[in-house]
C-alpha positions in Angstrom: 0.0 0.0 0.0 1.3 3.5 -0.9 2.0 5.8 2.0 0.5 9.3 2.3 3.5 11.0 4.0 2.5 14.4 2.9 -0.9 14.4 4.5 -0.9 16.3 7.7 -4.0 16.7 9.8 -4.0 19.1 12.7 -6.2 18.1 15.7 -6.9 19.3 19.2 -6.9 17.2 22.4 -10.6 17.2 22.7 -10.6 15.0 19.5 -9.0 12.2 21.4 -9.3 9.2 21.4 -7.9 9.3 17.8 -8.8 6.9 15.0 -7.8 6.8 11.5 -9.3 7.4 9.0 -11.4 10.3 10.3 -15.0 10.1 9.0 -15.1 13.7 7.9 -12.4 13.2 5.2 -12.9 11.8 1.7 -10.7 8.8 2.3 -12.7 7.7 5.4 -13.1 4.2 4.0 -9.6 3.8 2.7 -8.5 1.2 5.2 -9.8 -0.5 8.4 -10.4 1.9 11.3 -7.5 1.9 13.7 -7.1 3.7 17.0 -3.8 5.5 17.4 -1.8 6.0 20.6 -1.0 9.7 20.9 2.1 9.8 23.1 3.9 12.8 21.2 2.7 15.8 19.4 2.8 13.9 16.0 1.5 10.5 15.5 1.5 8.6 12.2 -1.1 6.0 11.0 0.7 2.7 10.2 -1.8 2.0 7.4 -1.7 5.1 5.3 1.1 7.2 6.8 -1.2 10.2 7.6 0.4 12.4 10.2 -1.7 13.7 13.0 -0.5 16.7 14.9 -2.0 17.7 18.2 -1.8 21.5 18.1 -2.5 22.0 21.9 -0.3 19.0 22.9 1.8 20.9 25.5 -1.1 22.7 27.1 
């Protein structure tokens, strides 16, 4: 499967828990829904490579 390393989605902490793909995006049915552990400011989906950035991570 091709990765999507250029896709960056910014989210806030109130979006957690985080699953990929997000239902509000066109590719919401691109792969099985997977919940991601958010331990750092940026988290990548192992299926598609989408990078999720928590903009208020340090607050």
